[in-house]
VOLO-754273 format. One record per residue (C-alpha): x negated, y negated, z. Coordinates in pm, whole numbers, plus 32768, in hexadecimal, padded with zeros to 4 digits. Layout:
BEGIN
+------+------+------+
:    X :    Y :    Z :
+------+------+------+
:    X :    Y :    Z :
...
+------+------+------+
END
This chain:
BEGIN
+------+------+------+
:    X :    Y :    Z :
+------+------+------+
: 828F : 8925 : 8542 :
: 82D8 : 87CE : 84B3 :
: 8448 : 8824 : 8498 :
: 8444 : 8866 : 860D :
: 839E : 8716 : 864B :
: 84A9 : 8667 : 857E :
: 85C3 : 8714 : 8635 :
: 852E : 86D1 : 878D :
: 84F4 : 8566 : 872F :
: 865F : 8540 : 86CE :
: 86F0 : 85F3 : 87F9 :
: 85FF : 859A : 8911 :
: 8588 : 8444 : 88A2 :
: 8427 : 83CA : 8859 :
: 8332 : 83FB : 897B :
: 8291 : 82A6 : 8986 :
: 8302 : 8167 : 8A31 :
: 8312 : 8018 : 897B :
: 82E2 : 7F46 : 8AB3 :
: 816E : 7EF9 : 8A98 :
: 814E : 7E98 : 892A :
: 80A5 : 7D51 : 88D4 :
: 8192 : 7C71 : 880C :
: 8130 : 7C5A : 869E :
: 8032 : 7D77 : 86B2 :
: 801F : 7E61 : 8587 :
: 7F98 : 7FBE : 853D :
: 7F4A : 8016 : 83D2 :
: 7F86 : 8179 : 8353 :
: 7F79 : 8225 : 8201 :
: 7FBA : 8387 : 8188 :
: 7EB4 : 845F : 80DC :
: 7E59 : 85C8 : 8098 :
: 7D0E : 8668 : 80F9 :
: 7C57 : 8665 : 7FAF :
: 7B49 : 8590 : 7F05 :
: 7C49 : 84C3 : 7E42 :
: 7CD8 : 8433 : 7F82 :
: 7B87 : 8419 : 8032 :
: 7B01 : 8307 : 7F4F :
: 7C51 : 8253 : 7F56 :
: 7C44 : 825B : 80D3 :
: 7AEC : 81B8 : 80CD :
: 7B80 : 809B : 8001 :
: 7C9F : 8069 : 80F5 :
: 7BC0 : 8079 : 822B :
: 7AB8 : 7F8F : 819A :
: 7BAA : 7E81 : 812F :
: 7C78 : 7E9E : 826F :
: 7B3D : 7E40 : 8330 :
: 7AC1 : 7D45 : 8230 :
: 7BF3 : 7C63 : 8234 :
: 7C19 : 7C78 : 83AD :
: 7D67 : 7D2C : 83A1 :
: 7DE4 : 7D2E : 850A :
: 7E0E : 7E74 : 85C5 :
: 7D98 : 7FDB : 8598 :
: 7DB7 : 80B0 : 8460 :
: 7DFA : 8227 : 8447 :
: 7DEF : 8311 : 831F :
: 7F07 : 8417 : 8324 :
: 7E81 : 854F : 827B :
: 7F5B : 866D : 81FD :
: 7E60 : 8783 : 8232 :
: 7E70 : 88FC : 826D :
: 7DD3 : 895B : 83BA :
: 7CC2 : 8A28 : 8312 :
: 7C45 : 88F4 : 8258 :
: 7C48 : 8800 : 8379 :
: 7AF5 : 8773 : 83DC :
: 7B21 : 8646 : 84BD :
: 79AB : 8603 : 84DF :
: 798C : 85FB : 8365 :
: 7AC3 : 852D : 8322 :
: 7A82 : 842B : 842F :
: 7943 : 83CF : 837B :
: 7A3F : 830B : 82AB :
: 7B3B : 829D : 83B3 :
: 7C2A : 8304 : 84C8 :
: 7CFA : 8427 : 8443 :
: 7E3D : 84C9 : 84BB :
: 7E8A : 8623 : 842F :
: 7FDF : 86B8 : 83EB :
: 806B : 87E3 : 8333 :
: 8091 : 87A5 : 81C0 :
: 81EE : 878D : 8131 :
: 8180 : 879B : 7FC6 :
: 8243 : 88E2 : 7FBA :
: 8382 : 88A1 : 807F :
: 839A : 899A : 81A0 :
: 850A : 89EF : 8169 :
: 8571 : 89A1 : 8003 :
: 841D : 89F3 : 7F61 :
: 8426 : 88B7 : 7E8D :
: 82C4 : 884D : 7E2B :
: 829F : 86D7 : 7E5C :
: 8170 : 8644 : 7F0C :
: 8223 : 84FC : 7F5C :
: 82EC : 85B4 : 8067 :
: 81AF : 8573 : 812E :
: 81F7 : 83FE : 8136 :
: 831A : 841A : 8229 :
: 829F : 855E : 82C8 :
: 8150 : 84C3 : 8323 :
: 81F3 : 839C : 83D2 :
: 82DD : 8482 : 8493 :
: 81BE : 855C : 850C :
: 80D9 : 8437 : 8562 :
: 81E3 : 8381 : 8628 :
: 8245 : 84BD : 86E2 :
: 80DD : 8501 : 8748 :
: 8056 : 83A1 : 877E :
: 808F : 8296 : 8881 :
: 80BC : 8172 : 8793 :
: 8050 : 8045 : 885C :
: 809A : 7F41 : 874F :
: 81E5 : 7E91 : 870F :
: 81DB : 7EC4 : 8595 :
: 8162 : 7FD4 : 84AC :
: 80E9 : 7F80 : 834D :
: 8102 : 80A4 : 825A :
: 8046 : 8085 : 8110 :
: 7FEB : 8171 : 7FF5 :
: 7E8D : 8203 : 7FEC :
: 7E3F : 8160 : 7E9E :
: 7E4F : 8001 : 7F2A :
: 7D53 : 7EFC : 7F9C :
: 7D77 : 7DDD : 808F :
: 7D2A : 7C81 : 8006 :
: 7DBB : 7BB6 : 8123 :
: 7E3C : 7C0A : 827F :
: 7FA9 : 7C75 : 82A1 :
: 8042 : 7BC6 : 83CE :
: 819A : 7C49 : 8437 :
: 81F5 : 7B08 : 84EF :
: 81B1 : 7A0E : 83D6 :
: 8261 : 7AF5 : 82DE :
: 839C : 7AF7 : 83B3 :
: 8399 : 7C64 : 841E :
: 8459 : 7CB8 : 8558 :
: 8539 : 7DCA : 85DD :
: 8643 : 7E0A : 84D6 :
: 8585 : 7D3F : 83CE :
: 846D : 7DE3 : 8306 :
: 8378 : 7D61 : 8202 :
: 832E : 7E23 : 80C3 :
: 82B5 : 7E03 : 7F5C :
: 83BF : 7DDD : 7E4E :
: 83E4 : 7EE9 : 7D41 :
: 84E4 : 7E85 : 7C3C :
: 84EE : 7FD5 : 7B8C :
: 85C4 : 807E : 7C97 :
: 86F0 : 8064 : 7BAF :
: 87B0 : 816F : 7C6B :
: 87F6 : 8076 : 7D81 :
: 88D7 : 7FAE : 7C9A :
: 8951 : 8097 : 7B84 :
: 8A1F : 8188 : 7C56 :
: 8924 : 8290 : 7CC9 :
: 8928 : 821A : 7E30 :
: 8AA5 : 8222 : 7E2D :
: 8AA0 : 8389 : 7DB1 :
: 89DD : 83E2 : 7EEB :
: 8ADA : 8326 : 7FC5 :
: 89C8 : 8268 : 807B :
: 8A56 : 8182 : 818A :
: 8A20 : 800C : 8151 :
: 89B3 : 8056 : 7FEB :
: 89BF : 7EE8 : 7F8D :
: 88A6 : 7EA3 : 8088 :
: 87AE : 7F9D : 7FF3 :
: 8662 : 7EE9 : 7FB4 :
: 85A5 : 7EFF : 7E6A :
: 845A : 7F3F : 7F18 :
: 833A : 8036 : 7F28 :
: 81C9 : 806C : 7F68 :
: 81AB : 7F87 : 8094 :
: 8295 : 7F97 : 81BF :
: 8266 : 7EBB : 82F4 :
: 835F : 7F0E : 8407 :
: 838D : 7EEA : 857C :
: 8324 : 8030 : 8621 :
: 8485 : 8072 : 86A3 :
: 850F : 804D : 8542 :
: 8408 : 8142 : 84C6 :
: 8478 : 8243 : 85C5 :
: 85DB : 8233 : 8544 :
: 8581 : 821B : 83D5 :
: 846D : 831D : 83A0 :
: 854D : 844B : 83DE :
: 8661 : 83C1 : 82FE :
: 8559 : 836E : 81F6 :
: 8502 : 84DE : 81E3 :
: 8672 : 8543 : 81E4 :
: 86CF : 8466 : 80BE :
: 8593 : 84C2 : 7FFE :
: 85F3 : 8631 : 8020 :
: 874F : 85EA : 7F9E :
: 86D7 : 8517 : 7E7A :
: 85EC : 8631 : 7E15 :
: 86E4 : 874E : 7E3B :
: 881E : 86A5 : 7DB3 :
: 87BA : 8627 : 7C5B :
: 891E : 8665 : 7BE4 :
: 8977 : 851B : 7C8C :
: 88B9 : 8460 : 7B7D :
: 88BE : 8558 : 7A59 :
: 8A08 : 85AF : 79B2 :
: 8A74 : 871A : 7992 :
: 8ADA : 874C : 7824 :
: 8B7D : 8898 : 787A :
: 8C44 : 87F4 : 7993 :
: 8BFB : 8917 : 7A7D :
: 8B9A : 883F : 7BA6 :
: 8CBC : 8762 : 7C14 :
: 8BCA : 867F : 7CD7 :
: 8AEF : 8636 : 7BA8 :
: 8ACE : 84D3 : 7B28 :
: 8BC1 : 847F : 7A11 :
: 8AA0 : 83FA : 7941 :
: 8925 : 83FE : 794D :
: 88AF : 82E7 : 7A32 :
: 8751 : 8259 : 7A0D :
: 8672 : 8285 : 7B3E :
: 856C : 818E : 7AC2 :
: 8464 : 829D : 7AA4 :
: 83FB : 82A1 : 7936 :
: 833E : 83E9 : 795E :
: 8456 : 84C2 : 79EA :
: 84E5 : 85DE : 7917 :
: 865E : 85F0 : 78F9 :
: 86F3 : 86C7 : 7A0A :
: 85C3 : 86A7 : 7AEC :
: 8587 : 85D6 : 7C22 :
: 84A2 : 84AA : 7BEB :
: 8351 : 8465 : 7C8D :
: 83E3 : 832C : 7D2D :
: 84DD : 83F9 : 7DFA :
: 8429 : 8395 : 7F3C :
: 845F : 8226 : 7EE9 :
: 85D3 : 8269 : 7EC7 :
: 85CA : 832E : 800A :
: 853A : 8201 : 80BF :
: 8632 : 810C : 8023 :
: 875A : 81EC : 807A :
: 86E2 : 820E : 81E2 :
: 86B0 : 8097 : 8207 :
: 8810 : 8055 : 8183 :
: 88A9 : 815D : 8266 :
: 8803 : 80C3 : 8399 :
: 884D : 7F5D : 8331 :
: 86DE : 7EF0 : 8337 :
: 86B6 : 7DAF : 8272 :
: 8582 : 7D8D : 8195 :
: 84C2 : 7C4F : 8145 :
: 83F6 : 7C55 : 8004 :
: 82F8 : 7B35 : 8000 :
: 825E : 7AF5 : 7EAC :
: 80F9 : 7AF7 : 7F33 :
: 8101 : 7C4F : 7FD4 :
: 8089 : 7D2B : 7EB5 :
: 8004 : 7D27 : 7D50 :
: 7FC9 : 7E4A : 7C64 :
: 7E64 : 7E3A : 7BE2 :
: 7E54 : 7E37 : 7A69 :
: 7FC3 : 7DF6 : 7A2A :
: 7FC9 : 7C90 : 7AAC :
: 8117 : 7CAF : 7B5E :
: 80FF : 7B4F : 7BE2 :
: 825A : 7AB5 : 7C02 :
: 82B8 : 79BB : 7AF6 :
: 83D3 : 7912 : 7BB3 :
: 82FB : 7861 : 7CB7 :
: 825F : 7703 : 7C97 :
: 80FA : 7783 : 7CC0 :
: 806F : 78E7 : 7CAB :
: 803A : 7990 : 7DFC :
: 7EF6 : 7A2D : 7E76 :
: 7F65 : 7B8B : 7EDE :
: 7F0D : 7C2C : 8029 :
: 7EF7 : 7D8D : 7FA2 :
: 7E8F : 7E18 : 7E4F :
: 7F1F : 7F5A : 7DC2 :
: 7E48 : 800A : 7CBD :
: 7F40 : 8121 : 7C7B :
: 7F5B : 80EA : 7B03 :
: 7E55 : 80F7 : 79EC :
: 7D8D : 7FB4 : 79CC :
: 7D02 : 7F06 : 7899 :
: 7C3C : 7DC9 : 78DA :
: 7B28 : 7D17 : 7818 :
: 7B25 : 7E3C : 7720 :
: 7AE6 : 7F27 : 7845 :
: 7BD3 : 8044 : 7893 :
: 7BFB : 80E6 : 79E9 :
: 7CEF : 81E3 : 7A78 :
: 7CE9 : 827D : 7BD3 :
: 7D51 : 83C9 : 7B35 :
: 7BF9 : 83E4 : 7A91 :
: 7B5F : 840A : 7BEA :
: 7C28 : 8528 : 7C7F :
: 7AEC : 85F5 : 7CBB :
: 7A16 : 84CC : 7D25 :
: 7985 : 8559 : 7E69 :
: 78E6 : 845A : 7F54 :
: 78BE : 854C : 8078 :
: 7842 : 867D : 7FBF :
: 7738 : 85BD : 7EFA :
: 76FE : 8489 : 7FD1 :
: 7591 : 845B : 7F74 :
: 753A : 83F8 : 7E6B :
: 7649 : 82F3 : 7E52 :
: 7758 : 8305 : 7D49 :
: 7827 : 81DE : 7CD3 :
: 7942 : 8185 : 7BE8 :
: 78F7 : 8103 : 7A8D :
: 7936 : 7F8B : 7A79 :
: 7877 : 7F31 : 793C :
: 78EA : 7DFD : 787D :
: 79AF : 7D47 : 798B :
: 7980 : 7BD6 : 7940 :
: 79FB : 7AA9 : 7A05 :
: 7990 : 79AE : 78F3 :
: 7A58 : 7A75 : 77F5 :
: 7B90 : 7A57 : 78CE :
: 7B64 : 78E4 : 7912 :
: 7B1D : 789A : 77A4 :
: 7C3A : 7965 : 7713 :
: 7CF5 : 787C : 7628 :
: 7E67 : 785B : 7669 :
: 7E60 : 7921 : 77AF :
: 7F48 : 789B : 78BC :
: 7EDB : 7856 : 7A1F :
: 7F97 : 798C : 7A8E :
: 7EE4 : 7A64 : 798C :
: 7D90 : 79E3 : 79F8 :
: 7DDD : 7A19 : 7B68 :
: 7E58 : 7B79 : 7B22 :
: 7D22 : 7BCF : 7A57 :
: 7C36 : 7B45 : 7B5E :
: 7CE4 : 7C04 : 7C73 :
: 7CC2 : 7D40 : 7BA3 :
: 7B4B : 7D06 : 7B7B :
: 7B2F : 7CBD : 7CEE :
: 7BE5 : 7E00 : 7D45 :
: 7B09 : 7EE3 : 7C71 :
: 79CF : 7E3E : 7CFB :
: 7A59 : 7E5D : 7E5B :
: 7A84 : 7FD6 : 7E35 :
: 7913 : 7FF7 : 7DE0 :
: 78B8 : 7F0C : 7EFD :
: 797D : 7FEE : 7FE8 :
: 78BB : 811C : 7F6F :
: 7778 : 8057 : 7F9E :
: 77CD : 8019 : 8108 :
: 781A : 818A : 813B :
: 76D5 : 81FC : 809A :
: 7617 : 8102 : 816F :
: 769D : 81A8 : 82A8 :
: 7660 : 8309 : 8227 :
: 751F : 82F3 : 8160 :
: 7452 : 81B9 : 81A7 :
: 73DB : 820E : 8306 :
: 7260 : 823A : 830A :
: 7229 : 81B8 : 81A8 :
: 7122 : 80AB : 8182 :
: 7197 : 7F4C : 811B :
: 7157 : 7F16 : 7FAA :
: 7123 : 8088 : 7F66 :
: 719B : 812E : 7E29 :
: 726F : 8218 : 7EFD :
: 7325 : 80F3 : 7F9B :
: 7353 : 8045 : 7E4C :
: 73F1 : 8181 : 7DC1 :
: 7508 : 8161 : 7EC0 :
: 7572 : 8007 : 7E52 :
: 76B5 : 7FE1 : 7D8C :
: 769A : 7F7B : 7C1D :
: 76AB : 7E0A : 7BCA :
: 780E : 7D89 : 7BDA :
: 7888 : 7C1E : 7BDA :
: 7935 : 7C2D : 7D2D :
: 78BA : 7ADE : 7DAB :
: 78F4 : 7A37 : 7C5D :
: 7A5A : 7AB3 : 7C58 :
: 7A9A : 7A37 : 7DB9 :
: 7A05 : 78E2 : 7D71 :
: 7AD8 : 78C4 : 7C38 :
: 7C12 : 792B : 7CF5 :
: 7BC9 : 7827 : 7E01 :
: 7BAE : 7722 : 7CF1 :
: 7CF2 : 778B : 7C47 :
: 7DC9 : 77B0 : 7D7F :
: 7ECD : 769D : 7D94 :
: 7F0B : 765C : 7F04 :
: 801D : 7558 : 7EFA :
: 8188 : 7521 : 7F56 :
: 8286 : 7514 : 7E3E :
: 83A1 : 7469 : 7EF7 :
: 83D2 : 7341 : 7FDE :
: 8487 : 7426 : 80D3 :
: 8335 : 74C2 : 8124 :
: 82D8 : 7397 : 81FC :
: 83C8 : 741C : 8304 :
: 8329 : 7576 : 8310 :
: 81FC : 7625 : 83A5 :
: 818D : 7790 : 83BD :
: 827F : 77CF : 84DC :
: 83B5 : 7745 : 8434 :
: 8357 : 77E8 : 82E9 :
: 836E : 793E : 8390 :
: 84E7 : 790C : 83AB :
: 8509 : 790B : 822E :
: 83BE : 7994 : 81A9 :
: 8438 : 7A0D : 8057 :
: 8498 : 78AF : 7FE6 :
: 83BE : 77C8 : 80B1 :
: 8270 : 787B : 807F :
: 82A8 : 7859 : 7F08 :
: 830C : 76EA : 7F0F :
: 823F : 7664 : 8034 :
: 80F5 : 771E : 8019 :
: 8030 : 7608 : 80C4 :
: 8121 : 75BC : 81E1 :
: 8163 : 772E : 8220 :
: 7FE9 : 776C : 8229 :
: 801D : 7878 : 8120 :
: 7EDC : 7837 : 805F :
: 7D9F : 7908 : 8064 :
: 7CD8 : 77FA : 8112 :
: 7DC1 : 7813 : 823D :
: 7D65 : 7982 : 8274 :
: 7BF9 : 797E : 82CF :
: 7B85 : 78A3 : 83EE :
: 7A72 : 79AA : 8415 :
: 79EC : 797E : 82B3 :
: 7886 : 7998 : 8331 :
: 78C9 : 7AF3 : 83BE :
: 7968 : 7B64 : 827A :
: 7843 : 7AE4 : 81A9 :
: 774C : 7B92 : 8292 :
: 7809 : 7CDA : 8267 :
: 77FD : 7CBA : 80EC :
: 7689 : 7C6C : 80EF :
: 7647 : 7D97 : 81CC :
: 7701 : 7E7A : 80DA :
: 763A : 7DED : 7FB5 :
: 74E7 : 7E0E : 805F :
: 7530 : 7F55 : 8115 :
: 7476 : 7ED0 : 8243 :
+------+------+------+
END
């Protein structure tokens, strides 16, 4: 069925008009599967999207067999759009769940009247820290915004040339977060799937053939950047290459501001900027070790928040310590900021669950009752981490040229100016939240379950 949708989209055009879209408006989407592992991640995305005041609606795209679809159940978490799963490819039988990334966008756009000018795609294992504004980040038709991933070595070592991708030199080293004009998405999503399919099914273009049977095989083994891939196999990051190839083919330029994303636990804060940025989105996709506390999303694959909603269940966050981070001898400012953001992220996941349990379980419970107290999340230094981050954030300009700039002019060159002119570009955390009272009230409500 989805193949038919793709073909009709290509031949007949998309059904929705772009005339009535509000300039600068944005719709957030992310791809999931219908299982407990993605349910709790979705709660984290939905909670933080609301908490930071991210503009526009948000929709979860769920790869789900029809027999398992339960809209009433799933919309206890958030708005959900179902589509057929492509984990097993319908024509080549390749098993690769990340086919659903492009396939979900194709299906959603073909069946939805997207009323916003921009669409922000993020991974399910991400949290919002600050609002993502397409206008101030310089997004526009033909110019996208995305998070930089340096390990896509195949964009510069010859792999992309072996696939004969048009405009190969323009391929962006990006992944995880893609912010594009809706018209660019319509052109790109189908090509994203096409190039992902080819990267998966043509591994000979990056692995050499020692027997020289295949004349199209790479002359030598070329590193894909995926350290886990077995020789001769297609890597997990094939979908990232598929996106980069499609963007190059269509000539869509990509801006990569340094304050868009941070990996929790790995402290991927840039070292080539005058002051460390405060990221808008946190990615907790890798194992985390902080304050002698280990955490890995993979440990919680069977963590079921809908099947066993009451009593409440939370993640273990024992030992997280803000004083230990601040007092760590020899730690750089960047290291401290990265550690505090990691603590904040783990606490925020539990806070998100607390808000969900409040909606599902607290109704009718007496204030101060043991039953209500049992729903509360475990102690976690969320406020302490945020206060410490506010104290460590350096909101200043690093060049005299910044006097000539403001948030509007910075959008013309956001990669450079947001890093150098954080104050003039209004790129600091304190510029995000004029509604701080509303945000604090939301946090208090989640903590009290009232």
